[in-house]
N, C-alpha and C positions, 0 to 999 in steps of 0.2 A: 449454620456454623456448628450446632451440634452434631450433624451427619459427617460434617468435614473431620470433626475433632476424634468421632467414633473410627471412622476410616482409617485414620492417621495415628491412632491410638495415643491422643494426646487430650490435655484439656481444651476447653472452650476458650479458656484465657490465653493458652499458649496459640490457638489460632490467631484470636484478635493481635495478640504482639505481633505476629510474623507479619501481619496484613498493614497494622499500623506504625510499628517500629521495628522493622525487620533486623537491624543492626543489633539488637539483645536476642535474637534467637539464633542459634548454630545453625550451619548451613545444611548439615544433616537433618535437623528436624524441620527448616524451612523446606527443604526438598520433598521430605515425606509428605509434607501439608499441601506442596502444590500437586503432588501427585494425586493426593486424595480430591483437591478441589478439580482438577483434570476429569478424574475417572467418575464424580458425579455431577458434574457439569455446573459447579457452581460460581456464578459470578457475583461479587460483591456489590452490594447496593452503594454507591458514592454518592447520590443524592442524601439518601437517609444519612450515610457516616456525616457529610459535609453538616447535616443538621445537629447531629448532636455533638460534633465537635467545633463547630464553626470554622470549619478548615477542610480543603481537600489537600491533593497531591498532583495537582497537575498545574500548568503554566500556560496561559494563552499566549500566541504568537499571531501576529499580525504580519502579512507581506502583500504587495501590492500586485503581483502578478504570480502565477505558477509556472508561465512561459520561459522566464528569463533564469539561466542555472544559475548566476550568480546568488539569485535568492533560494535556491535550491541547495547549493552550499552551505549559506549561512544556517538553513532549517537543519542541515545534516549535522552540522557543528554545534548549534544548541541542542538538538536532541542526544546526540552522544555523550554529552556531557550531563544533561538532565537524567536521562535514562540510567546512566550509572549510579546517577545520586536517587534512584528509586523515586522519580518525579516524572509526570507523563507530560507529553507535549500535545497540546488542541491548537490546529491551523486555523486562521480565516482569512481570505481574499478579499482585499479592499477594494480591489480593481481600480487602484491610484485615485480614490475618491475619499476625501476627509469625513463627507456623511457618512460613506457606507462604514468607514472604521468606526465612528460613533455609535451607528446601528449594532455593528459586532459588538463592541464592547458592552454597552446596553444589555445585550441578551446574554452573554457570556458572564459579566459581573455578578449576574444573580445566581450563578452557580458557586460561585467565592472560591475562583482561583487564587493561588498563592501570590501568583507574581504576572507581570505582563512584560511581553516583548514587543515593540512596537517599532515598524520599519519606517524611516526616517524623524523628522522633527517638526514640522509641521501637523498640528491637529485641530480640532473642532472645540469650539468653548465648551460643548456640552461634555466632549470627553474628558477634558480636562478636568471639569467638574466632578464628573464621574471617579475620575483617579484620585482627586482629592478627598473624597468622602470614603473610598475602598480602603485608602491607607496601607497599600500593599507596594511592593519593591514594584520598580518599572525601569526598564533599559531600552533606550532608543538606540537602534542599528542601522548602519551604512552612511548616514549622514553624519555631519559632527558639528557640535555647537558647545561653547565654552560655557554656557549656564542652561544644562539638561533638565528636564523636568526630575530625573532622579540620579539615572546614571547614563551613559552613552559610550557606544564604541563604534567607530567610524574613521571616516577620514575626510579631508577637505576637499570637496568636489570643485570648488572653485578654483584652488590652486592646482588640483590636476588639469584641469581643462586649460588652465593657462600656460601649465609647462607643458603640456602636446603638444599647445599650438605654437610656442617658442621652439620646440624641437623643430617645427616645419619650417619655420622663419630662418631658423639659424641653417637649415638645409638649403638656403636659398630661394624660397616659395614664397610668392607676395600675394597671388591671387587666391585666397583661403576660405573656402565655404563651411559651414557647420549642420549637420543633421543632427538633431534631437528629439525626444519624446514632446508632447505639448508640454508647455512650460507652467498652465493653469493647473494648481493644486499638485505640482510636482517639483519642492524645491530643491531637489538634484539636478535636474536639468536645467532649472533657472539657474542654479548656481554656476552650473557648467559652461551655461551660453555667457554669462557674464564675465567668467573666467576667459573665454574664446575672445571676447569683444574687447577686454580689457588690453590681453596680449596683442592684437591687432591696432588698438588705439595707441598703445605706450610705442610701438613700432613705427607710427605715422603711415597705417595703412587703411585702406578704405573696405568697408563692409558694405555692400549693396543689398538692397531689400530681397532681392530675389537668390542672393546666395546662402540665406537662412532656411532651412526647410525644418516644418515640424512633422513629424511621421512616426507610423507603428513601430514594433520592438522584433518583429518577424524578419526573416530573410528576404522575403519578398519585397519588402519595404525600402530594402537597398535598391533593387534593380529598378522598382518603380521611381526612385529618388534619381536615378539619371536619366530620368525622362523629362524632370519636372527642373533639373538644374542645368545652367550653362556650362557642363562641364567640356573641358577642352578648349573650347573656343574663348571661354573666360576664367574660367575655376580650372586651377591647376592642382588643387590640393583640398582634401576634406577632412575636416574634424568630426568624427562621428561618436556619438557617446554611446555606442554599445557594439562590442563584437560581433553580436548576431548579424546586426544590419550593416555593419562593416563588411562583413563576409559576402553579403548580399551584393553591395556595392563593387567589391573585389570582383568577384566571380562573375558578375554580369559586365562588366569594363573590360575583363579580359576576353568573354564570349563575343564582344562587339568589336573586336579587333584593338581595344584600347591598351595602349603599352603602360604598365604599371613598374615603375613609377614615373618614369619619361614623360608620358603625357599627363598622368594622375596620379597624385599620391593619395593613399588613404591610411587613416589612423582608427583604430577603435577604442574601446575601453572596457576592462575588465579580465585580460588575459584568459579568455575560455579555452578549453583544449583545442578546439576548431582553429583558432589564431595562429597555433604553432603550425599547422599541416596545411594551410592553403598555400597555394604556388608563391614560393619567395618567401612566406611568412607575414603574419600583419604586426606592424608597428601599433604599439597598445601599451595603455596604462594598467599596469599590473597591480591589483587589490587582492590580499589574502582572504576572500571572503568566507572561507571555512573557519578562518583564526577569529572574523567579527563574531562568527554564531558560537565557537567554542568559549572564547573570551567572556561574552554576554551572558551565556549558559554558567559559567562558573561565578559571574558576580551574582546572578539570581540565585544560584544554588546555596552560596555562601549566605547571603540575605536570607535564605528560606531556613537555614539551619542556625540562625543568628550568630553567624560568625563575622567578625569585624574585616570591613571592605577597605583595605589603604587607599584605592585609586578608582575613583568613580568615575573618570573622566578617562578613556583610552583612546588615543589616534593610531590606528596600526600602518598608517602610511602608505607611499603607493612609490612606484617608480617607472620611468619609462622605459620600455623594452622595443628599443629599434629593431625593426627586421626590414626584411626586403621591399616592402609597400612604400617605404619612404625614402 
């Protein structure tokens, strides 16, 4: 820091303020200090700083996968807000495992993050104990509950799946199948399957065992699903809980000469960019995943800065986007 101060022509105290409380240092002085740090290759020792100040300036965020564009959008929204507030983001991949989420939290909480952003609302008891002891702001994202750990930003997955299933029923489809991720350890997919089954039951429609398939999240999983489910000869429509897999279903169906939606209707979940560019367009559930991240980031930033948070529970909602696939 002495070298940085000398190179920038300022005091050591000013360098310290620029790193710890940049808002109280002029933009011109901060620019001089940043240039000096770059010139001499200075990197602040964040571990030492956290030991002395008992705090850091980073938020730890956990997502279940890096393959799903919806989670990429959430992280982008989260990062955009936090970065503007001079807070850094540390990312962890839970791989849809509450146990892995607990292991990540155990490792990361030792570095004293100022807040946590978690995907989903189901967590291991060990993680809940860690969070309780840490006493830091926590936001749960993407799923929605009325009683979160602290704050929550998401949508009602069960209601969304129920609504998209009702859309197909109202279009005249009766033999409707379901494709989603394994429900074990994934409350989002479990909620979506419950919504699908509830809509079918309310309409007096049967759900056969082989009409429900648990699969992966990649596009090829959709193509493989056509080989595993009795489509066309029995199933005339599919509720798919992800646009990527739904795109795989739709493209594989067309390549095999199956007419969409005349012989097989397909719906997705998430309104990813690909859904708008598929032949005829993919009917899907639209959720503003970027807004989930942006709102979550603002809630955390306000709490970090000691500002009041008027609304800890935020439902971003969803909508059915009807296109040519249904």
